[in-house]
Structures are given as C-alpha cells and as structure tokens.
N, C-alpha and C positions, 0 to 999 in steps of 0.2 A: 377329256374335259379341259377347256381352256382355263389356265390359272396363272396369274401373275403375282399371286400373293394375297391372302386375305388380309385386309387392313382393319385396324380397330382403334377404338378410343374409349377411355374411361369417362363415364358421366356420373352424375350424382346418384349414388347407390346403384350403379349399373354399368353395363358395358355395351358399346355399339360396335358391331362388326359389319364390314362392307365387302362385298364380293361383286366386282363388275358394277353394274348399275343398281344392284339390289343392296339394301342394308337392313339390319335388324337391331333393335334396341331392346335389351332385356333389363328390367328394373326390379329390384327387390322392394316391394311395397311395404308400408308401415305394418300391415297385417301379416307379413312374412311370406306372402305369395309372390311368385315371379310373374310379372307382366311382360309379354313379348309383343313388340310391334314390328311387323315386316312391311316394307314399302319400297317403291322404286324411286331412286334419286332423280329429282327433276329440277336441280339447281342450275346456276348460270352455265356450268361447263358440261351439262348432260348432253351427250350425243354431238358434241362440238367437233367438227372436222379437224380443227387445229390441234386436237389432243395427240395426233400422231407426229407432230413436229417437235424434235428435240428442243429443249430449253423452254419453248412456248408451252408445251404440255405441263412443265413444272409450275409455271405461273398459274395456269388454269387449275391444276390440282391443288395449289395453295389456296386459291379463292374458294374452291369447292370444299376444302377441309374446314375453312372458317365458317362457311355457310352451313354445312351439314353438322359441324361440331356445335354451333350455337343452337340450331334447331333441336338437336337431340338432347342438348343440355337443358333447354327450356322444357322439353317433353318430360325428362326424368325428374326435374325439380318440381313439376306440377303436382306430383304425388305427395310432395312434402311441404307445399305451401300452406301456411296457416290461413284459414278463411278469414277474410277481412270482416270485422264487425261493422255492420251497416245499421245506421239509425233508421227509424221508421220513415223519416223524411227522405233519406237516401234510397231506401227500398222503393218508396212510392215514385221517386224520380226515375229509377231504373225501370220500373214497370211501365211507366208512361212512354219511356224511350223505346221499349220493345213492343209497345201496344200496336197491334195491326200487322206485326211481322210474323211470318211462319217460322217454325223451328229451323227449317233449312236456311232461311234468310238470316236468322240470328246466328247460326253456326258460321255461315259465310262471312258475316260481319266480324265475328270474333277472330276467324282465321286471317282476315285482312288486317285487323288491328295487331295480331300477333306477328305477322310478317313485317309490318311497319316498325314495330318495336324491335324485332330481330335485326332489321336493316340498320336502324339507328344505333343499336348496341354494337354491331360489327364495325360500323363506321367510326364510332367513338373509340372502340378498342384499338383500331388501326392507328388512328391519330395519336392516341395516348402512347402506344408502343413506339411509334416513330419519334415522338418527343423524348421518351425516356431512354430508348436504346440507340438513337441515332443523333438527335439534335443536342442533347445534353453532353454526350461524350465529345462531340465536335467542338462545342464551346469550351468545355473544360480543357481540352488539349491545347486550345489557343493560349493558355497561360504559360505554356512551355516555349512559346515562340521568342520570348525575350532572352532565353538562354540557349536555344537550339535553332540553328539556321536550316538544317536539313528538313525539307517538307516530307520526305519519305519516313524519316524517323518520327516526326510529329504524327503522321498517319498511323504509324505502328503504335505509338502511345495512345492515340485515340481508340484504336482497336482493342488494346489491352484494357482501357477504361471501360469500354462497352462490354467486354467479356466479364470483367469484375462485377459490373452492375447487374448483368444477367445472372451470374452465378449467385450473387448475394440475394437477388430477388427470389430465385428458386429455393434457396436455402431458408429464407425467412418464411415464405408461405408454407413450407413443408411442416412448420410447427403448428399450423392451424389445424384443429381437430377434423374439420370437414375435408380439408385438402389432404390430410393424412389418409382418410378413407378413400378419396379419389385415387391417390397413389397406390393404394392396396388393390383397388379394382384395375388400375393400370397394370399392376403386376399379374393379376389374374388373366387379363387380356393377352399379355405376352406369353404366359405359360401355356395357354390354350393353343395359340398359334404355333409355338415351338413343339408342343406335343404332337400336333398333326404333321408338321413338316419333318419330324424325326421318325415318322412311320409308326407311332404308338397309337393304341386305341384311346379315343377321347373319353376318359373317365376321371373322376376326382383323384384317384391314386396316381395315375400317370401324369396328370396335370400338375399335381403337387410337387413331383420330383423334377419337373421341367424347369428350364432357366427362366428367370423373370427379365432377362435382357434380350433385346432383338435389334438387329442391324437396321431394319426398316422403320424404326420408331420415329415419331414426330419430334421427340426430344433431340434425337441425333440430328434431325433435319435443322432444327433451330440453332444448334451448336455449330453445325457445318456452315450455316448462313453467316454466323458471327466470324468464323475463321476465314471463309472465302472473302468476306467483305474487307478484311484487313489487307489481303493481297490486292484486291481491286482498287481500294482507296489510296494505296501507296503509290499508284501510278497516275493519280489525278493531280496534275500540276497546272493550276490556274491561279492568277493573282487575286482575283476577286473572291472575297470571303463568302459573299452571297451565292456566287456561281458555284463555288466548291460545295456548299451545302445543297444547292439544287441538284447538282450532278450526283451527289450521294443518294438523294431521295429518288432520282430518276433511274439509278442503277439497281435499286432494290429488286424490281421484278426480274432483271437479268441474273442477279445473284441468287435469287430464289430458284430460278430455272436451272442454273448450273448446279446448285446444291441438290435439287431433286434428281438430276441425272446421276450424281454421285451416289445418293441413297439407293437409287434404282439399281445401279451397278453393284453396289455392295450386297444387295439382297439377292442378286442373281449368281454371284460368283463367290467361291470359298477358297481363297488362297492366301498365302502369307502377306502379300502386298495389300490386298483389299482389306484383310483383317487388321493389319497395322493401321491403315488409314481410318478404319471404323472404330478403333479403340477409344479415342476421346469421347465419341458419342455413347459408347457402352459404359464408360466411366461416369458420364453425366447421368445415366439412368439409375445409378446408385442413389441419386437424390430423388428422382421422379417415380421410382417404383418401390413398392414395399411388398413383403410376403403377405399374400391374401389369406383370409380365413376360408374355411371350407364352404360356407354359404356363398361367399363371393365367387369361388371357383364354379359353383353350380350355376350362377348367373352367367358367367363367361361361357360355359358349355352350352347353355340354353341359347345364347346369342349366336354362337357359331352354327349350331345345328339348325337354326331357323333360316340360315341364309346360304349354307354350304354343305354339299354332300361329301363330307370328308372321306367316308369309306370308299366311295366310288373313285375319288381322286387318288387315294392311296393304292388301290388296286391297279389303276392305270399307270401310276408311277412305277410300281413293282414290275408290271408287264414290260414297260419300256426299258427298265434296267436289265431285264433278262434277254432282250433282243441284241 
C-alpha cells in the first residue's frame, strides 16, 4: 500500500484525516454521536502535475492545507451554529427568494455561497497573517537602524520579533476554551497517527499511551517557516525599504516550499541529525497539543478508520521488514 504518511488536522469538536486524495472528517455532534464524512479532495492542488517538483509541491500543499482546513472547519462548526432567529418578514423574504427553485438548485446555490465565503475568509486570513507576522516585524525592526548599521543584524532582529509575535499569539489563544478543545483534538490526531506508525493496534488504550507530538505537524511547519525566513531575509540587501518589503512577501512561497521539504524529510528519516533539527517544532507542539479525553480519542480513531486501512499497511510494513 502506498503511504507517505497519514496527515491530519483538528477541527471544531473533531478530527480530519487525509490519506492521498481522500479525507475524512469525524465530528462529535451535540447529541454525543460521531458524524463521519468521507470525500475526495478536489481543491486547487488536486491531481496537479507540479506536485512532484521539489519546493513547488510545498507551495501547492500549503495552499491545499488552507483550502481543506477552512472547508472542514466550516463543516464541523455547522453542527454547533446556533440557528439565527428570523422574523416573519425575513422568513417570507427567504421563501420568495427560494420560490420556484428545486431542492437541488437550492443546495447548489448554498454550496456556491459557502465556497465564496470560504474563499473570502482564506484571502482575508492570508492578508491578516502577512500583516501581523511579516509587515509589522519589518517596520518594528526599522527602529533599530538608528543604532545598528548592519542590515544582516537588523534582519536577525526582525526575525526574532516575528518569532516572539508568533509564540505570543499561540500562547494567548491557547487560553480560549474553544481553542483548548481544538488543541486537545490536535493531540488526539497525533496520538492516533503515532499509534499506527509504531505498529500498535488502533484502540483507545494504545492511542492514549502514544505521544501527542509528531514531526510532520503543521505547527512544526509554521515554526520552520519562521526560522528559515530569518536566514533568507538576512541575505536580502537592497537600499529601497519598499523593495525590501516586496521581496520578503515574494519569497514567502519559496520559504514555504523549502520548509515543506524539511518537514517531509523529517517525517521519512529517524536519526540524531534530523531529530535535532525537528526539536524546535516538537517543543512548539507543547503549546498546540493537549492530552485528549477518551471521547476525543474515539473521534480520532473514527476519522482514521474511515480513510485508511491501517491493519493492511501494518501487515505490509512487517512483511517488508522481514525481507
């Protein structure tokens, strides 16, 4: 069985697992039941021939992660949205709007509106992230130019400011009750993947004793982006302030691609050198993962089993090790 690593993500009261082009979202509904949705990924990077090109595939994977992450988050949150109280006038307006449309047409219209909302949300999130984690550190580092002449040192200070803002952001949101639960589901996701990859039967007991840290985690990816950006930006030496900022923004896809290759390498090899380089990302996961409750582990297991035949994979792995 072809396997490059089951990937996952925590969502609101649930877990998303992706294997190849297939993904599954398992959500614990308000009534206590687990709802599992299995689908084939059809986002921007699906079946893209460029996915085999190093660096480029990292950019595509990053875009795919944003797209799939947002869509699965919207799906999971739909179970917990409070119904909007509509007045009789609003209800009448809605009825007239849908008058003459078939149920299929109404559904297609809703899906189109959801896609537009998701696209707008992703675009806004990207712009906001660029502003907070790239533009603000760049301008703040400019205050040091009056006392420091070295542009490389200024770039290092900029990178450290970016890192501090990022860590402070993660630390602050971790106190929010809803985010705490998402981080617990994040822990359940990692534990399920670690359980499988260590050859254990996927059951609550084995998952519970597995590690909540994993080298292929998206948290590690973001931290690696921050660290690699410091190295890249230290060698950008241009006089124009505007050009320096534009070059930083233009290099973000390249940095994302290089960071992806590192995470991919870390997931495939297990030696002291790779483990040492992976350590900052694993430390970071102490903030973004929490020990899950048993019902969260059950959700993680349901998500894995919906999209991946782990028993068959373990059998094939054992067979290869004996050869």
